[in-house]
C-alpha positions in Angstrom: 7.5 9.2 26.1 6.4 4.8 26.2 8.5 2.9 25.5 7.7 0.0 23.9 8.6 -3.8 25.3 11.6 -5.3 25.2 12.1 -6.6 21.6 9.0 -4.6 20.6 7.5 -7.9 19.4 4.6 -9.9 20.7 5.2 -13.3 21.7 1.1 -14.1 19.6 3.3 -14.6 16.6 4.7 -17.5 15.5 9.3 -17.6 16.0 8.6 -19.7 12.9 6.9 -16.7 11.3 9.3 -13.6 12.6 12.4 -15.6 11.7 11.2 -16.5 8.4 10.2 -13.0 8.0 14.0 -11.7 9.0 15.6 -13.8 6.1 13.5 -12.4 3.9 14.3 -9.1 5.3 18.2 -9.7 4.9 17.6 -11.4 1.1 15.2 -9.5 -0.5 15.4 -6.0 -2.1 13.3 -3.7 -0.6 9.7 -2.9 -2.8 9.5 -6.7 -3.7 5.8 -7.1 -5.1 6.2 -10.7 -5.5 7.8 -11.8 -1.9 4.9 -9.3 -0.8 2.2 -11.2 -2.6 3.8 -14.7 -1.2 3.6 -13.4 2.3 -0.1 -12.3 1.8 -1.2 -15.7 0.3 1.0 -17.8 1.9 2.3 -17.2 5.2 6.2 -16.6 6.4 6.7 -20.3 6.7 5.8 -21.6 3.1 6.6 -18.3 1.1 10.0 -18.4 2.4 10.3 -22.3 1.6 8.9 -21.4 -1.8 11.7 -18.7 -2.2 15.1 -21.3 -1.1 13.9 -23.7 -4.2 17.0 -22.8 -6.7 16.4 -21.7 -10.0 18.6 -21.1 -12.6 18.1 -17.4 -13.5 17.9 -16.3 -9.3 20.6 -16.0 -7.1 17.6 -15.5 -3.9 18.2 -18.7 -2.8 22.1 -19.0 -2.3 21.5 -15.2 -0.5 18.6 -16.7 2.1 20.7 -19.7 2.9 23.5 -17.0 4.3 21.4 -15.6 6.3 21.1 -16.7 10.1 17.6 -15.1 11.6 18.4 -15.9 15.1 22.1 -14.2 15.3 20.4 -11.7 13.1 17.7 -10.8 15.6 20.3 -11.1 18.6 23.0 -8.8 16.5 20.4 -6.0 16.2 19.0 -6.3 19.9 22.8 -5.6 21.3 22.3 -2.5 19.1 19.2 -1.9 20.6 17.4 -2.6 17.3 13.7 -4.1 17.0 11.9 -6.1 14.1 9.0 -6.0 13.5 6.3 -7.7 11.9 2.3 -7.6 11.3 0.5 -8.9 13.8 3.3 -7.0 16.8 0.9 -4.6 18.7 3.7 -2.0 17.3 2.5 -2.3 13.9 1.7 0.4 11.8 -1.3 -1.5 10.5 -1.7 1.1 7.4 1.4 -0.3 5.8 -0.6 -3.3 5.1 -2.2 -1.0 2.5 0.7 -1.1 -0.2 0.2 -4.7 -0.6 -3.1 -3.1 -3.0 -1.1 -1.2 -4.8 1.8 -3.1 -6.4 2.9 -1.8 -9.6 2.5 -3.9 -12.9 6.2 -4.6 -13.4 6.1 -6.4 -9.6 7.2 -2.9 -7.5 5.9 -2.3 -4.0 3.8 -4.2 -1.6 4.2 -4.8 2.3 7.9 -4.9 3.4 8.3 -8.8 5.4 9.1 -6.3 8.2 10.2 -3.2 10.0 14.0 -2.1 11.4 13.2 -0.1 14.2 15.9 2.0 16.4 14.4 4.2 19.5 12.1 4.2 21.8 8.6 6.1 20.3 6.4 3.4 19.4 5.4 3.5 15.6 1.5 3.2 16.7 2.2 7.0 17.0 2.8 8.0 13.7 -1.3 6.9 13.1 -1.8 10.6 13.2 1.8 11.6 11.4 2.0 13.4 8.4 4.9 13.3 6.0 6.7 16.3 4.6 9.1 15.9 2.1 11.1 18.1 -0.7 14.1 19.3 -2.3 17.5 18.6 -1.1 18.4 21.5 -2.6 16.2 23.8 -0.3 15.3 27.4 -1.6 15.1 30.0 1.8 11.3 30.0 0.6 11.5 26.7 0.8 13.0 26.7 4.3 10.6 28.8 5.7 7.5 27.1 5.0 8.5 23.7 5.8 9.5 25.2 9.5 6.5 26.7 9.5 4.4 24.0 8.3 6.7 21.3 10.9 6.2 23.6 13.9 3.1 24.3 13.5 2.3 20.6 13.6 4.6 19.6 15.8 2.8 21.9 18.1 -1.0 20.0 17.9 1.3 16.8 18.3 1.0 15.9 15.3 4.0 13.4 14.1 6.4 14.7 11.7 7.4 12.1 9.1 10.3 12.5 6.5 13.6 10.9 5.0 16.4 12.1 6.8 18.0 13.5 3.6 19.5 17.1 3.9 17.3 20.1 2.5 13.7 19.9 3.4 13.8 16.6 5.0 16.1 18.1 7.5 14.5 21.2 8.5 11.0 19.0 8.8 13.2 16.9 11.4 14.5 20.2 13.4 11.8 22.4 12.8 9.4 19.6 14.7 11.8 19.5 17.6 12.1 22.7 18.1 8.4 22.9 18.8 8.8 20.3 21.2 7.2 17.6 18.7 7.4 13.9 17.6 9.3 13.2 14.4 10.6 9.6 12.6 12.8 9.3 10.1 12.2 6.5 7.2 15.8 5.7 5.9 16.6 3.9 3.2 19.4 2.3 4.7 20.3 0.7 7.6 18.6 2.2 11.4 22.9 1.9 12.5 24.0 3.7 9.5 24.5 7.2 9.1 23.2 8.8 5.8 23.6 11.8 4.5 26.9 12.3 6.9 26.1 15.6 7.6 22.8 14.7 9.3 24.6 12.5 11.9 23.8 14.7 15.1 19.6 14.7 14.0 19.9 11.0 12.9 21.4 10.1 16.5 19.4 11.8 17.9 16.2 10.6 16.9 17.2 6.9 17.3 18.0 8.0 21.1 14.7 10.0 21.6 12.2 9.2 18.9 12.8 6.4 15.9 14.5 6.4 12.5 12.8 3.1 10.5 14.3 1.1 7.7 12.8 -2.2 5.7 16.5 -2.9 5.4 18.7 -4.9 8.0 21.0 -3.2 9.8 24.4 -2.7 7.8 22.8 -2.2 4.5 24.1 1.0 2.5 21.8 2.9 0.3 21.1 3.1 -3.3 19.0 4.4 -5.8 16.2 1.4 -5.8 16.5 1.6 -2.1 15.5 5.3 -1.6 12.9 4.8 -4.1 11.1 1.7 -2.5 11.4 3.6 0.9 9.5 6.4 -0.6 6.0 4.3 -0.6 6.9 3.1 3.2 6.8 7.2 3.8 3.3 7.4 2.0 1.7 4.7 3.6 2.1 5.1 7.4 1.5 8.8 7.4 -1.8 10.4 7.3 -1.1 12.9 3.8 2.5 13.6 2.4 3.3 18.0 2.2 5.0 18.3 -1.0 7.5 21.7 -0.2 10.1 22.4 -3.6 10.5 19.4 -5.8 12.3 19.8 -9.3 10.5 18.2 -12.3 12.3 14.8 -11.6 12.1 14.1 -7.8 11.8 11.8 -5.2 9.7 13.8 -3.4 6.8 13.2 -6.0 7.6 9.6 -5.8 6.4 9.9 -2.1 3.7 12.3 -3.2 3.2 9.5 -6.2 2.6 6.6 -3.5 0.2 8.9 -1.4 -1.7 9.5 -4.1 -1.8 6.0 -4.5 -3.0 5.1 -1.3 -5.7 7.4 -1.5 -3.9 9.5 0.7 -4.0 13.2 0.9 -1.4 15.1 -1.5 -0.9 18.7 -0.1 1.2 20.8 -2.2 3.2 24.2 -1.5 3.1 26.6 -4.2 6.0 27.8 -5.4 7.2 30.6 -7.5 7.0 30.4 -10.9 10.9 30.9 -12.3 11.9 28.5 -9.2 14.1 25.1 -10.7 13.1 23.9 -7.4 9.1 24.4 -7.2 8.3 23.1 -11.0 7.2 19.8 -10.0 5.1 21.0 -6.9 3.7 23.9 -9.3 2.7 20.6 -11.8 1.1 18.6 -9.8 -0.8 21.4 -8.7 -2.3 22.3 -12.8 -2.6 19.1 -13.0 -4.7 19.1 -10.5 -3.3 15.8 -8.7 -3.0 17.9 -5.1 -4.6 20.5 -2.3 -2.5 24.0 -2.4 -1.4 24.4 1.4 0.1 27.5 2.5 -0.5 27.0 6.4 -0.3 23.9 9.2 -3.9 24.7 9.9 -4.5 23.7 6.5 -2.8 20.8 6.8 -4.6 19.3 9.7 -8.1 20.3 8.0 -7.1 18.2 5.4 -5.7 15.1 7.4 -8.2 15.7 10.1 -11.5 13.7 10.9 -14.5 15.2 9.1 -15.7 18.9 11.5 -12.0 18.4 13.1 -9.4 21.7 12.6 -11.6 23.7 10.8 -10.0 26.5 8.8 -11.9 29.8 8.3 -11.3 31.4 4.8 -9.1 34.0 5.0 -10.6 37.3 4.2 -9.3 40.8 3.2 -8.9 43.9 5.8 -13.0 44.7 6.3 -13.1 48.5 5.3 -16.1 50.8 6.4 -17.6 50.6 3.2 -18.5 46.9 3.8 -20.9 47.4 6.7 -23.6 49.4 4.0 -26.3 47.7 2.8 -26.5 47.2 -1.1 -28.7 50.3 -1.9 -26.5 52.1 0.6 -23.7 50.4 -2.2 -25.1 51.6 -4.6 -26.2 55.0 -4.0 -22.8 56.0 -3.0 -21.0 55.0 -6.1 -23.0 57.4 -7.8 -22.1 60.4 -5.3 -19.6 62.9 -7.0 -16.4 64.2 -5.4 -16.2 67.7 -7.2 -19.4 69.0 -7.9 -22.4 68.3 -5.7 -25.5 66.5 -7.2 -29.1 66.5 -7.0 -31.1 63.5 -5.2 -33.1 63.3 -8.4 -29.7 63.2 -10.7 -28.4 60.7 -8.0 -31.4 58.6 -8.2 -31.4 58.6 -12.0 -28.1 57.5 -12.4 -28.6 54.6 -9.4 -32.0 53.2 -10.9 -33.6 53.7 -7.7 -36.9 55.8 -6.3 -36.0 59.2 -5.5 -37.5 58.4 -2.0 -35.0 55.3 -1.4 -32.3 57.2 -2.9 -33.4 60.8 -0.1 -33.4 57.9 2.4 -30.1 56.1 1.7 -28.4 59.6 1.5 -29.5 60.7 5.0 -28.4 57.1 6.4 -24.9 57.7 4.4 -24.9 61.2 6.0 -25.2 59.8 9.7 -22.3 57.8 9.3 -20.1 60.4 7.6 -19.8 58.8 4.0 -21.7 62.3 2.1 -22.4 65.9 3.3 -25.3 67.6 1.9 -24.4 71.2 0.3 -26.0 74.2 -1.0 -26.2 72.7 -4.7 -26.5 68.6 -3.5 -24.6 66.0 -2.4 -20.8 65.3 -2.5 -18.7 62.5 -1.1 -16.7 63.5 2.2 -12.9 63.0 1.4 -11.6 59.8 2.0 -14.7 58.1 2.2 
């Protein structure tokens, strides 16, 4: 795997801009659409200057003043953590679309930057797929997740998830077991382990692939930060697969962001009696997602036009499938018990007697019917 250049930065990005983005990343809560909008309109340096203006109803100026961005970068670098900003070669440009889907409440937007630990360049996420779902995964959910993630990994499609328990863990683990690449997007600092049960997984990803966050090192996870994190998962990937989600689920929130970003939303339907599939099944009922049951179907949806085309599944082919329409029509009226004359079969099938006779002879050669002394009869098992 190729390794990003030292620090993961491009000196074409002015140092003042990078430092301004570090300060904003450390002081502003993730998903602050106002900050994102100011960055887009004014640039990082001016946006920081405007945010430093004291306001009686805001503590943001005090928080910004307390940040030492140079020291923050030096400490991160010593821990093997790099800070990416728009304009860096490694910056996942798909994130920039988040500026177009800021909610009416001002939530969303592109983050000031990303904190990344691990050697995997984030440019590889351009072809990635997110797999998210319930922390309380069922046996069915685990089986489906591992099958989907494993198939994607075998076709060199990176798998992105949130590093949580349940479906997230299974998606990461299955991708690794298949020899593929996988990245965790966290709601805390990339130097923290949450949840603790996934310590080995997250350490492995940080050492061999990547863990990503818009939160600076040392940050703790909170519920709003999980919701903000979900938009990043949806944005950096080409589509989101939803495997098991209750009616109130963070995974549905991720799917909602994918929908806003016009990404593919793919749903694995679950049993109608399953609590953890109610949210997924409801999305499908509302027509807000596409059913997927196999990794090949995911690839077809996220791939370029004409790529990964899936052959429509068919039931097992039966001998009768090879018959012509006339032969099938005649065969329907050949009795099983008492033989029937050709004229009787012709009348019942609404065909000319000569056409019926020809069809019966062909069916006899194919061992569907036999001619007895009193007429035609169906061969047993035909």
